[in-house]
HTML snippet that shows the backbone in 3Dmol.js (N, CA, C, O; Angstrom):
<script src="https://3Dmol.org/build/3Dmol-min.js"></script>
<div id="view" style="width:600px;height:400px;position:relative"></div>
<script>
const pdb = `
ATOM      1  N   MET A   1       0.191  -9.142  17.859  1.00  0.00           N
ATOM      2  CA  MET A   1       0.221  -8.715  16.254  1.00  0.00           C
ATOM      3  C   MET A   1       0.123  -9.897  15.280  1.00  0.00           C
ATOM      4  O   MET A   1       0.991 -10.757  15.429  1.00  0.00           O
ATOM      5  N   ASN A   2      -0.718 -10.077  14.378  1.00  0.00           N
ATOM      6  CA  ASN A   2      -0.844 -10.984  13.726  1.00  0.00           C
ATOM      7  C   ASN A   2       0.527 -11.314  12.605  1.00  0.00           C
ATOM      8  O   ASN A   2       1.048 -10.557  11.786  1.00  0.00           O
ATOM      9  N   ALA A   3       0.761 -12.363  12.856  1.00  0.00           N
ATOM     10  CA  ALA A   3       2.038 -13.166  12.093  1.00  0.00           C
ATOM     11  C   ALA A   3       2.107 -12.650  10.525  1.00  0.00           C
ATOM     12  O   ALA A   3       3.123 -12.363   9.893  1.00  0.00           O
ATOM     13  N   THR A   4       0.843 -12.617  10.116  1.00  0.00           N
ATOM     14  CA  THR A   4       0.771 -12.404   8.650  1.00  0.00           C
ATOM     15  C   THR A   4       1.038 -11.053   8.219  1.00  0.00           C
ATOM     16  O   THR A   4       1.338 -10.823   7.047  1.00  0.00           O
ATOM     17  N   THR A   5       0.940 -10.070   9.158  1.00  0.00           N
ATOM     18  CA  THR A   5       1.080  -8.785   8.734  1.00  0.00           C
ATOM     19  C   THR A   5       2.391  -7.832   8.795  1.00  0.00           C
ATOM     20  O   THR A   5       2.714  -7.824   9.983  1.00  0.00           O
ATOM     21  N   GLU A   6       3.040  -7.252   8.263  1.00  0.00           N
ATOM     22  CA  GLU A   6       4.147  -6.358   8.459  1.00  0.00           C
ATOM     23  C   GLU A   6       4.369  -5.295   9.339  1.00  0.00           C
ATOM     24  O   GLU A   6       3.485  -4.441   9.394  1.00  0.00           O
ATOM     25  N   THR A   7       5.425  -5.157  10.083  1.00  0.00           N
ATOM     26  CA  THR A   7       5.805  -4.398  11.132  1.00  0.00           C
ATOM     27  C   THR A   7       5.425  -2.725  10.411  1.00  0.00           C
ATOM     28  O   THR A   7       5.784  -2.479   9.260  1.00  0.00           O
ATOM     29  N   LEU A   8       4.803  -1.860  11.111  1.00  0.00           N
ATOM     30  CA  LEU A   8       4.834  -0.634  10.685  1.00  0.00           C
ATOM     31  C   LEU A   8       5.997   0.082  11.162  1.00  0.00           C
ATOM     32  O   LEU A   8       6.245   0.082  12.368  1.00  0.00           O
ATOM     33  N   THR A   9       6.823   0.767  10.237  1.00  0.00           N
ATOM     34  CA  THR A   9       7.955   1.258  10.333  1.00  0.00           C
ATOM     35  C   THR A   9       7.905   2.822   9.818  1.00  0.00           C
ATOM     36  O   THR A   9       6.965   3.212   9.126  1.00  0.00           O
ATOM     37  N   LEU A  10       9.101   3.780  10.247  1.00  0.00           N
ATOM     38  CA  LEU A  10       8.890   5.029   9.894  1.00  0.00           C
ATOM     39  C   LEU A  10       8.885   5.447   8.514  1.00  0.00           C
ATOM     40  O   LEU A  10       8.259   6.379   8.009  1.00  0.00           O
ATOM     41  N   GLU A  11       9.962   4.318   7.780  1.00  0.00           N
ATOM     42  CA  GLU A  11       9.953   4.472   6.407  1.00  0.00           C
ATOM     43  C   GLU A  11       8.778   4.136   5.613  1.00  0.00           C
ATOM     44  O   GLU A  11       8.531   4.703   4.548  1.00  0.00           O
ATOM     45  N   ARG A  12       8.093   3.274   6.087  1.00  0.00           N
ATOM     46  CA  ARG A  12       6.875   2.565   5.480  1.00  0.00           C
ATOM     47  C   ARG A  12       5.659   3.683   5.775  1.00  0.00           C
ATOM     48  O   ARG A  12       4.755   3.790   4.946  1.00  0.00           O
ATOM     49  N   MET A  13       5.667   4.426   6.861  1.00  0.00           N
ATOM     50  CA  MET A  13       4.865   5.787   6.974  1.00  0.00           C
ATOM     51  C   MET A  13       5.128   7.048   6.037  1.00  0.00           C
ATOM     52  O   MET A  13       4.327   7.813   5.499  1.00  0.00           O
ATOM     53  N   ARG A  14       6.397   7.011   6.025  1.00  0.00           N
ATOM     54  CA  ARG A  14       7.067   8.203   5.132  1.00  0.00           C
ATOM     55  C   ARG A  14       6.602   7.947   3.474  1.00  0.00           C
ATOM     56  O   ARG A  14       6.224   8.803   2.674  1.00  0.00           O
ATOM     57  N   ALA A  15       6.754   6.608   3.280  1.00  0.00           N
ATOM     58  CA  ALA A  15       6.343   6.192   1.847  1.00  0.00           C
ATOM     59  C   ALA A  15       4.856   6.290   1.603  1.00  0.00           C
ATOM     60  O   ALA A  15       4.405   6.847   0.602  1.00  0.00           O
ATOM     61  N   ASP A  16       4.126   5.755   2.508  1.00  0.00           N
ATOM     62  CA  ASP A  16       2.772   5.968   2.374  1.00  0.00           C
ATOM     63  C   ASP A  16       2.181   7.282   2.179  1.00  0.00           C
ATOM     64  O   ASP A  16       1.358   7.578   1.313  1.00  0.00           O
ATOM     65  N   VAL A  17       2.725   8.113   3.151  1.00  0.00           N
ATOM     66  CA  VAL A  17       2.355   9.755   3.104  1.00  0.00           C
ATOM     67  C   VAL A  17       2.610  10.221   1.906  1.00  0.00           C
ATOM     68  O   VAL A  17       1.700  10.746   1.265  1.00  0.00           O
ATOM     69  N   ALA A  18       3.977  10.109   1.353  1.00  0.00           N
ATOM     70  CA  ALA A  18       4.351  10.456   0.011  1.00  0.00           C
ATOM     71  C   ALA A  18       3.397   9.849  -1.121  1.00  0.00           C
ATOM     72  O   ALA A  18       2.958  10.621  -1.974  1.00  0.00           O
ATOM     73  N   ARG A  19       3.047   8.430  -1.160  1.00  0.00           N
ATOM     74  CA  ARG A  19       2.181   8.208  -1.945  1.00  0.00           C
ATOM     75  C   ARG A  19       0.814   9.041  -2.076  1.00  0.00           C
ATOM     76  O   ARG A  19       0.417   9.496  -3.149  1.00  0.00           O
ATOM     77  N   VAL A  20       0.095   9.192  -0.764  1.00  0.00           N
ATOM     78  CA  VAL A  20      -1.226   9.764  -0.946  1.00  0.00           C
ATOM     79  C   VAL A  20      -1.115  11.293  -1.180  1.00  0.00           C
ATOM     80  O   VAL A  20      -2.123  11.944  -1.456  1.00  0.00           O
ATOM     81  N   LEU A  21       0.195  11.908  -1.061  1.00  0.00           N
ATOM     82  CA  LEU A  21       0.393  13.127  -1.288  1.00  0.00           C
ATOM     83  C   LEU A  21       0.895  13.376  -2.738  1.00  0.00           C
ATOM     84  O   LEU A  21       0.979  14.524  -3.173  1.00  0.00           O
ATOM     85  N   ASP A  22       1.252  12.211  -3.532  1.00  0.00           N
ATOM     86  CA  ASP A  22       1.762  12.080  -4.824  1.00  0.00           C
ATOM     87  C   ASP A  22       3.191  13.062  -5.006  1.00  0.00           C
ATOM     88  O   ASP A  22       3.370  13.952  -5.836  1.00  0.00           O
ATOM     89  N   CYS A  23       3.933  12.677  -4.156  1.00  0.00           N
ATOM     90  CA  CYS A  23       5.381  13.001  -3.998  1.00  0.00           C
ATOM     91  C   CYS A  23       6.366  12.103  -3.574  1.00  0.00           C
ATOM     92  O   CYS A  23       6.073  10.941  -3.290  1.00  0.00           O
ATOM     93  N   GLN A  24       7.745  12.624  -3.491  1.00  0.00           N
ATOM     94  CA  GLN A  24       8.721  11.534  -3.243  1.00  0.00           C
ATOM     95  C   GLN A  24       8.953  11.517  -1.925  1.00  0.00           C
ATOM     96  O   GLN A  24       8.949  12.598  -1.334  1.00  0.00           O
ATOM     97  N   ALA A  25       9.201  10.297  -1.198  1.00  0.00           N
ATOM     98  CA  ALA A  25       9.447  10.142   0.056  1.00  0.00           C
ATOM     99  C   ALA A  25      10.552  11.000   0.521  1.00  0.00           C
ATOM    100  O   ALA A  25      10.362  11.484   1.637  1.00  0.00           O
ATOM    101  N   ALA A  26      11.427  11.244   0.062  1.00  0.00           N
ATOM    102  CA  ALA A  26      12.657  12.066   0.530  1.00  0.00           C
ATOM    103  C   ALA A  26      12.184  13.502   0.595  1.00  0.00           C
ATOM    104  O   ALA A  26      12.773  14.352   1.262  1.00  0.00           O
ATOM    105  N   ASP A  27      11.006  13.763  -0.183  1.00  0.00           N
ATOM    106  CA  ASP A  27      10.445  15.265   0.196  1.00  0.00           C
ATOM    107  C   ASP A  27       9.772  15.282   1.618  1.00  0.00           C
ATOM    108  O   ASP A  27       9.393  16.382   2.022  1.00  0.00           O
ATOM    109  N   ILE A  28       9.613  14.360   2.291  1.00  0.00           N
ATOM    110  CA  ILE A  28       8.855  14.628   3.456  1.00  0.00           C
ATOM    111  C   ILE A  28       9.910  14.323   4.788  1.00  0.00           C
ATOM    112  O   ILE A  28      10.456  13.269   5.113  1.00  0.00           O
ATOM    113  N   GLY A  29       9.962  15.589   5.373  1.00  0.00           N
ATOM    114  CA  GLY A  29      10.949  15.501   6.549  1.00  0.00           C
ATOM    115  C   GLY A  29      10.270  15.170   7.776  1.00  0.00           C
ATOM    116  O   GLY A  29       9.048  15.322   7.804  1.00  0.00           O
ATOM    117  N   ASP A  30      10.979  14.668   8.971  1.00  0.00           N
ATOM    118  CA  ASP A  30      10.452  14.166   9.871  1.00  0.00           C
ATOM    119  C   ASP A  30       9.479  15.142  10.740  1.00  0.00           C
ATOM    120  O   ASP A  30       8.567  14.742  11.463  1.00  0.00           O
ATOM    121  N   ASP A  31       9.873  16.588  10.517  1.00  0.00           N
ATOM    122  CA  ASP A  31       9.200  17.570  11.374  1.00  0.00           C
ATOM    123  C   ASP A  31       8.407  18.454  10.242  1.00  0.00           C
ATOM    124  O   ASP A  31       7.978  19.548  10.606  1.00  0.00           O
ATOM    125  N   ASP A  32       8.216  18.080   9.036  1.00  0.00           N
ATOM    126  CA  ASP A  32       7.346  18.883   8.169  1.00  0.00           C
ATOM    127  C   ASP A  32       5.723  18.765   8.560  1.00  0.00           C
ATOM    128  O   ASP A  32       5.092  17.754   8.867  1.00  0.00           O
ATOM    129  N   ASN A  33       5.309  20.029   8.452  1.00  0.00           N
ATOM    130  CA  ASN A  33       3.891  19.906   8.878  1.00  0.00           C
ATOM    131  C   ASN A  33       3.098  19.404   7.734  1.00  0.00           C
ATOM    132  O   ASN A  33       3.044  19.984   6.650  1.00  0.00           O
ATOM    133  N   LEU A  34       2.441  18.228   8.040  1.00  0.00           N
ATOM    134  CA  LEU A  34       1.903  17.393   6.889  1.00  0.00           C
ATOM    135  C   LEU A  34       0.352  18.097   6.373  1.00  0.00           C
ATOM    136  O   LEU A  34      -0.331  17.842   5.382  1.00  0.00           O
ATOM    137  N   ILE A  35       0.197  18.812   7.194  1.00  0.00           N
ATOM    138  CA  ILE A  35      -1.376  19.614   7.030  1.00  0.00           C
ATOM    139  C   ILE A  35      -0.687  20.609   5.958  1.00  0.00           C
ATOM    140  O   ILE A  35      -1.383  20.807   4.962  1.00  0.00           O
ATOM    141  N   ASP A  36       0.625  21.302   5.994  1.00  0.00           N
ATOM    142  CA  ASP A  36       1.004  22.228   4.909  1.00  0.00           C
ATOM    143  C   ASP A  36       1.325  21.549   3.861  1.00  0.00           C
ATOM    144  O   ASP A  36       1.339  22.228   2.834  1.00  0.00           O
ATOM    145  N   LEU A  37       1.578  20.503   3.744  1.00  0.00           N
ATOM    146  CA  LEU A  37       1.936  19.758   2.515  1.00  0.00           C
ATOM    147  C   LEU A  37       0.562  19.189   1.934  1.00  0.00           C
ATOM    148  O   LEU A  37       0.667  18.472   0.939  1.00  0.00           O
ATOM    149  N   ASP A  38      -0.596  19.407   2.395  1.00  0.00           N
ATOM    150  CA  ASP A  38      -1.805  19.348   2.078  1.00  0.00           C
ATOM    151  C   ASP A  38      -2.319  17.870   2.068  1.00  0.00           C
ATOM    152  O   ASP A  38      -3.029  17.310   1.233  1.00  0.00           O
ATOM    153  N   LEU A  39      -1.780  17.403   3.197  1.00  0.00           N
ATOM    154  CA  LEU A  39      -2.609  16.044   3.697  1.00  0.00           C
ATOM    155  C   LEU A  39      -3.931  16.344   4.450  1.00  0.00           C
ATOM    156  O   LEU A  39      -3.836  16.823   5.580  1.00  0.00           O
ATOM    157  N   ASP A  40      -4.860  16.161   4.049  1.00  0.00           N
ATOM    158  CA  ASP A  40      -6.383  16.153   4.676  1.00  0.00           C
ATOM    159  C   ASP A  40      -6.769  15.194   5.315  1.00  0.00           C
ATOM    160  O   ASP A  40      -6.128  14.142   5.309  1.00  0.00           O
ATOM    161  N   SER A  41      -7.822  15.336   5.956  1.00  0.00           N
ATOM    162  CA  SER A  41      -8.510  14.397   6.809  1.00  0.00           C
ATOM    163  C   SER A  41      -9.040  12.997   6.365  1.00  0.00           C
ATOM    164  O   SER A  41      -9.124  11.932   6.976  1.00  0.00           O
ATOM    165  N   MET A  42      -9.377  13.373   5.057  1.00  0.00           N
ATOM    166  CA  MET A  42      -9.610  11.810   4.356  1.00  0.00           C
ATOM    167  C   MET A  42      -8.513  11.077   3.971  1.00  0.00           C
ATOM    168  O   MET A  42      -8.620   9.855   3.869  1.00  0.00           O
ATOM    169  N   ARG A  43      -7.293  11.731   3.701  1.00  0.00           N
ATOM    170  CA  ARG A  43      -6.092  10.991   3.346  1.00  0.00           C
ATOM    171  C   ARG A  43      -5.410  10.232   4.525  1.00  0.00           C
ATOM    172  O   ARG A  43      -4.732   9.207   4.455  1.00  0.00           O
ATOM    173  N   MET A  44      -5.771  11.033   5.720  1.00  0.00           N
ATOM    174  CA  MET A  44      -5.307  10.776   6.685  1.00  0.00           C
ATOM    175  C   MET A  44      -5.922   9.362   7.466  1.00  0.00           C
ATOM    176  O   MET A  44      -5.347   8.503   8.134  1.00  0.00           O
ATOM    177  N   LEU A  45      -7.399   9.537   7.053  1.00  0.00           N
ATOM    178  CA  LEU A  45      -7.922   8.338   7.379  1.00  0.00           C
ATOM    179  C   LEU A  45      -7.653   7.063   6.940  1.00  0.00           C
ATOM    180  O   LEU A  45      -7.654   6.009   7.575  1.00  0.00           O
ATOM    181  N   GLY A  46      -7.382   7.319   5.574  1.00  0.00           N
ATOM    182  CA  GLY A  46      -7.002   5.978   4.594  1.00  0.00           C
ATOM    183  C   GLY A  46      -5.640   5.560   5.120  1.00  0.00           C
ATOM    184  O   GLY A  46      -5.448   4.345   5.141  1.00  0.00           O
ATOM    185  N   LEU A  47      -4.609   6.386   5.571  1.00  0.00           N
ATOM    186  CA  LEU A  47      -3.203   6.204   6.185  1.00  0.00           C
ATOM    187  C   LEU A  47      -3.765   5.208   7.520  1.00  0.00           C
ATOM    188  O   LEU A  47      -3.323   4.067   7.660  1.00  0.00           O
ATOM    189  N   VAL A  48      -4.544   5.657   8.239  1.00  0.00           N
ATOM    190  CA  VAL A  48      -4.963   5.094   9.619  1.00  0.00           C
ATOM    191  C   VAL A  48      -5.316   3.625   9.198  1.00  0.00           C
ATOM    192  O   VAL A  48      -4.630   2.669   9.560  1.00  0.00           O
ATOM    193  N   LEU A  49      -6.348   3.516   8.469  1.00  0.00           N
ATOM    194  CA  LEU A  49      -6.876   2.204   8.055  1.00  0.00           C
ATOM    195  C   LEU A  49      -6.089   1.244   7.323  1.00  0.00           C
ATOM    196  O   LEU A  49      -6.323   0.036   7.356  1.00  0.00           O
ATOM    197  N   ALA A  50      -5.090   1.815   6.616  1.00  0.00           N
ATOM    198  CA  ALA A  50      -3.920   0.945   5.770  1.00  0.00           C
ATOM    199  C   ALA A  50      -2.924   0.271   6.902  1.00  0.00           C
ATOM    200  O   ALA A  50      -2.471  -0.872   6.830  1.00  0.00           O
ATOM    201  N   TRP A  51      -2.642   1.359   8.119  1.00  0.00           N
ATOM    202  CA  TRP A  51      -1.557   1.044   9.087  1.00  0.00           C
ATOM    203  C   TRP A  51      -2.015   0.132  10.086  1.00  0.00           C
ATOM    204  O   TRP A  51      -1.315  -0.664  10.712  1.00  0.00           O
ATOM    205  N   GLY A  52      -3.532   0.351  10.209  1.00  0.00           N
ATOM    206  CA  GLY A  52      -4.264  -0.547  11.234  1.00  0.00           C
ATOM    207  C   GLY A  52      -4.126  -2.170  10.782  1.00  0.00           C
ATOM    208  O   GLY A  52      -4.198  -3.141  11.536  1.00  0.00           O
ATOM    209  N   ASN A  53      -3.914  -2.166   9.372  1.00  0.00           N
ATOM    210  CA  ASN A  53      -4.065  -3.817   8.723  1.00  0.00           C
ATOM    211  C   ASN A  53      -2.796  -4.587   9.333  1.00  0.00           C
ATOM    212  O   ASN A  53      -2.659  -5.810   9.292  1.00  0.00           O
ATOM    213  N   THR A  54      -1.764  -3.554   9.985  1.00  0.00           N
ATOM    214  CA  THR A  54      -0.725  -4.249  10.624  1.00  0.00           C
ATOM    215  C   THR A  54      -0.755  -4.797  11.592  1.00  0.00           C
ATOM    216  O   THR A  54       0.220  -5.319  12.135  1.00  0.00           O
ATOM    217  N   GLY A  55      -2.245  -4.781  12.129  1.00  0.00           N
ATOM    218  CA  GLY A  55      -2.095  -5.379  13.417  1.00  0.00           C
ATOM    219  C   GLY A  55      -2.166  -4.284  14.644  1.00  0.00           C
ATOM    220  O   GLY A  55      -2.510  -4.580  15.788  1.00  0.00           O
ATOM    221  N   LEU A  56      -1.829  -3.132  14.264  1.00  0.00           N
ATOM    222  CA  LEU A  56      -1.572  -1.987  15.134  1.00  0.00           C
ATOM    223  C   LEU A  56      -3.062  -1.480  15.664  1.00  0.00           C
ATOM    224  O   LEU A  56      -3.951  -1.392  14.817  1.00  0.00           O
ATOM    225  N   PRO A  57      -3.342  -1.160  16.973  1.00  0.00           N
ATOM    226  CA  PRO A  57      -4.703  -0.483  17.292  1.00  0.00           C
ATOM    227  C   PRO A  57      -4.529   0.969  17.168  1.00  0.00           C
ATOM    228  O   PRO A  57      -4.650   1.773  18.092  1.00  0.00           O
ATOM    229  N   LEU A  58      -4.223   1.248  15.895  1.00  0.00           N
ATOM    230  CA  LEU A  58      -4.171   2.813  15.525  1.00  0.00           C
ATOM    231  C   LEU A  58      -5.595   3.500  15.347  1.00  0.00           C
ATOM    232  O   LEU A  58      -6.405   3.038  14.544  1.00  0.00           O
ATOM    233  N   GLU A  59      -5.839   4.486  16.030  1.00  0.00           N
ATOM    234  CA  GLU A  59      -7.207   5.264  15.766  1.00  0.00           C
ATOM    235  C   GLU A  59      -6.636   6.736  14.994  1.00  0.00           C
ATOM    236  O   GLU A  59      -5.529   7.274  14.985  1.00  0.00           O
ATOM    237  N   PHE A  60      -7.850   7.064  14.412  1.00  0.00           N
ATOM    238  CA  PHE A  60      -7.652   8.671  13.824  1.00  0.00           C
ATOM    239  C   PHE A  60      -7.421   9.640  14.781  1.00  0.00           C
ATOM    240  O   PHE A  60      -6.551  10.491  14.596  1.00  0.00           O
ATOM    241  N   SER A  61      -8.128   9.613  15.833  1.00  0.00           N
ATOM    242  CA  SER A  61      -7.874  10.629  16.566  1.00  0.00           C
ATOM    243  C   SER A  61      -6.339  10.635  17.476  1.00  0.00           C
ATOM    244  O   SER A  61      -6.060  11.541  18.262  1.00  0.00           O
ATOM    245  N   GLN A  62      -5.671   9.762  17.272  1.00  0.00           N
ATOM    246  CA  GLN A  62      -4.288   9.532  17.711  1.00  0.00           C
ATOM    247  C   GLN A  62      -3.166  10.374  17.086  1.00  0.00           C
ATOM    248  O   GLN A  62      -2.231  10.927  17.665  1.00  0.00           O
ATOM    249  N   LEU A  63      -3.517  10.346  15.539  1.00  0.00           N
ATOM    250  CA  LEU A  63      -2.718  10.991  14.771  1.00  0.00           C
ATOM    251  C   LEU A  63      -3.438  12.672  14.563  1.00  0.00           C
ATOM    252  O   LEU A  63      -2.725  13.665  14.421  1.00  0.00           O
ATOM    253  N   ALA A  64      -4.528  12.705  14.577  1.00  0.00           N
ATOM    254  CA  ALA A  64      -5.186  14.048  14.048  1.00  0.00           C
ATOM    255  C   ALA A  64      -4.636  15.084  15.043  1.00  0.00           C
ATOM    256  O   ALA A  64      -4.506  16.271  14.744  1.00  0.00           O
ATOM    257  N   GLU A  65      -4.287  14.511  16.375  1.00  0.00           N
ATOM    258  CA  GLU A  65      -3.708  15.361  17.212  1.00  0.00           C
ATOM    259  C   GLU A  65      -2.468  16.018  16.995  1.00  0.00           C
ATOM    260  O   GLU A  65      -2.193  17.056  17.596  1.00  0.00           O
ATOM    261  N   HIS A  66      -1.571  15.395  16.039  1.00  0.00           N
ATOM    262  CA  HIS A  66      -0.369  15.734  15.548  1.00  0.00           C
ATOM    263  C   HIS A  66      -0.257  16.035  14.248  1.00  0.00           C
ATOM    264  O   HIS A  66      -1.050  15.532  13.451  1.00  0.00           O
ATOM    265  N   THR A  67       0.713  16.879  13.835  1.00  0.00           N
ATOM    266  CA  THR A  67       0.837  17.318  12.359  1.00  0.00           C
ATOM    267  C   THR A  67       2.253  16.889  11.857  1.00  0.00           C
ATOM    268  O   THR A  67       2.390  17.060  10.645  1.00  0.00           O
ATOM    269  N   THR A  68       3.261  16.407  12.459  1.00  0.00           N
ATOM    270  CA  THR A  68       4.527  15.497  11.755  1.00  0.00           C
ATOM    271  C   THR A  68       4.687  14.296  11.812  1.00  0.00           C
ATOM    272  O   THR A  68       4.174  13.584  12.676  1.00  0.00           O
ATOM    273  N   LEU A  69       5.471  13.875  10.837  1.00  0.00           N
ATOM    274  CA  LEU A  69       5.599  12.479  10.889  1.00  0.00           C
ATOM    275  C   LEU A  69       6.436  12.051  12.124  1.00  0.00           C
ATOM    276  O   LEU A  69       6.276  10.875  12.449  1.00  0.00           O
ATOM    277  N   ARG A  70       7.370  12.845  12.938  1.00  0.00           N
ATOM    278  CA  ARG A  70       8.037  12.545  14.060  1.00  0.00           C
ATOM    279  C   ARG A  70       7.098  12.224  14.993  1.00  0.00           C
ATOM    280  O   ARG A  70       7.328  11.249  15.708  1.00  0.00           O
ATOM    281  N   GLN A  71       5.901  12.951  15.162  1.00  0.00           N
ATOM    282  CA  GLN A  71       5.115  12.902  16.217  1.00  0.00           C
ATOM    283  C   GLN A  71       4.096  11.480  16.072  1.00  0.00           C
ATOM    284  O   GLN A  71       3.819  10.683  16.968  1.00  0.00           O
ATOM    285  N   TRP A  72       3.634  11.460  14.578  1.00  0.00           N
ATOM    286  CA  TRP A  72       3.226  10.276  14.513  1.00  0.00           C
ATOM    287  C   TRP A  72       3.997   8.955  14.890  1.00  0.00           C
ATOM    288  O   TRP A  72       3.567   8.015  15.559  1.00  0.00           O
ATOM    289  N   TRP A  73       5.093   9.084  14.375  1.00  0.00           N
ATOM    290  CA  TRP A  73       6.025   7.766  14.670  1.00  0.00           C
ATOM    291  C   TRP A  73       6.127   7.514  16.107  1.00  0.00           C
ATOM    292  O   TRP A  73       6.397   6.384  16.514  1.00  0.00           O
ATOM    293  N   ALA A  74       5.901   8.628  17.008  1.00  0.00           N
ATOM    294  CA  ALA A  74       6.137   8.613  18.701  1.00  0.00           C
ATOM    295  C   ALA A  74       4.911   7.742  18.954  1.00  0.00           C
ATOM    296  O   ALA A  74       4.967   6.748  19.678  1.00  0.00           O
ATOM    297  N   VAL A  75       3.818   8.140  18.344  1.00  0.00           N
ATOM    298  CA  VAL A  75       2.349   7.523  18.844  1.00  0.00           C
ATOM    299  C   VAL A  75       2.685   5.891  18.197  1.00  0.00           C
ATOM    300  O   VAL A  75       2.251   4.965  18.883  1.00  0.00           O
ATOM    301  N   VAL A  76       3.173   5.658  17.362  1.00  0.00           N
ATOM    302  CA  VAL A  76       3.188   4.348  16.938  1.00  0.00           C
ATOM    303  C   VAL A  76       4.363   3.550  17.620  1.00  0.00           C
ATOM    304  O   VAL A  76       4.250   2.325  17.567  1.00  0.00           O
ATOM    305  N   GLN A  77       5.287   3.976  18.147  1.00  0.00           N
ATOM    306  CA  GLN A  77       6.155   3.367  18.845  1.00  0.00           C
ATOM    307  C   GLN A  77       5.598   3.045  20.073  1.00  0.00           C
ATOM    308  O   GLN A  77       5.645   1.905  20.533  1.00  0.00           O
ATOM    309  N   GLN A  78       5.013   4.095  20.695  1.00  0.00           N
ATOM    310  CA  GLN A  78       4.106   3.764  21.841  1.00  0.00           C
ATOM    311  C   GLN A  78       3.152   2.494  21.933  1.00  0.00           C
ATOM    312  O   GLN A  78       3.086   1.652  22.829  1.00  0.00           O
ATOM    313  N   LEU A  79       2.393   2.605  20.685  1.00  0.00           N
ATOM    314  CA  LEU A  79       1.369   1.386  20.399  1.00  0.00           C
ATOM    315  C   LEU A  79       2.251   0.245  20.288  1.00  0.00           C
ATOM    316  O   LEU A  79       2.094  -0.719  21.038  1.00  0.00           O
ATOM    317  N   GLN A  80       3.144   0.273  19.437  1.00  0.00           N
ATOM    318  CA  GLN A  80       4.173  -0.897  19.523  1.00  0.00           C
ATOM    319  C   GLN A  80       4.560  -1.405  20.678  1.00  0.00           C
ATOM    320  O   GLN A  80       4.482  -2.609  20.921  1.00  0.00           O
ATOM    321  N   ALA A  81       4.996  -0.562  21.468  1.00  0.00           N
ATOM    322  CA  ALA A  81       5.508  -1.033  22.975  1.00  0.00           C
ATOM    323  C   ALA A  81       4.453  -1.655  23.663  1.00  0.00           C
ATOM    324  O   ALA A  81       4.628  -2.844  23.933  1.00  0.00           O
ATOM    325  N   SER A  82       3.463  -1.162  23.987  1.00  0.00           N
ATOM    326  CA  SER A  82       2.350  -1.591  24.523  1.00  0.00           C
ATOM    327  C   SER A  82       1.962  -3.133  24.124  1.00  0.00           C
ATOM    328  O   SER A  82       1.568  -3.960  24.946  1.00  0.00           O
ATOM    329  N   GLN A  83       2.091  -3.312  23.108  1.00  0.00           N
ATOM    330  CA  GLN A  83       1.585  -4.754  22.449  1.00  0.00           C
ATOM    331  C   GLN A  83       2.624  -5.707  22.961  1.00  0.00           C
ATOM    332  O   GLN A  83       2.340  -6.786  23.480  1.00  0.00           O
ATOM    333  N   THR A  84       3.843  -5.252  22.790  1.00  0.00           N
ATOM    334  CA  THR A  84       4.950  -6.176  23.267  1.00  0.00           C
ATOM    335  C   THR A  84       5.304  -6.499  24.967  1.00  0.00           C
ATOM    336  O   THR A  84       6.113  -7.251  25.509  1.00  0.00           O
ATOM    337  N   ALA A  85       4.228  -5.493  25.515  1.00  0.00           N
ATOM    338  CA  ALA A  85       4.557  -5.470  27.107  1.00  0.00           C
ATOM    339  C   ALA A  85       3.576  -6.639  27.720  1.00  0.00           C
ATOM    340  O   ALA A  85       3.583  -6.880  28.928  1.00  0.00           O
TER     341      ALA A  85
END
`;
const viewer = $3Dmol.createViewer("view");
viewer.addModel(pdb, "pdb");
viewer.setStyle({}, {cartoon: {color: "spectrum"}});
viewer.zoomTo();
viewer.render();
</script>
C-alpha cells in the first residue's frame, strides 16, 4: 500500500456510502441492502474508484456481487489481508 494513502475502514466506507446517498452514516446498517437504499451502479463505481485510491486493488465486480456494507467490508478485509501476506 502506498504510504501516502489512508487505510480503508468500515466507518470510512459507511461515511462514503452515506455521502453518495445523501443521508447520515448512522442510517446505514451493516446488513442494509444498499440497492434498496438507491445505490446505483454509477455511484458504486465512484466509490470503487475512490476506495482504489487507498492503494487497494478493488474492482467494481467484487462489490457488484454483494448488496450490503458487511459483505463489502469482508471483500475489503480479504484484499487488505492479501496485501500484507
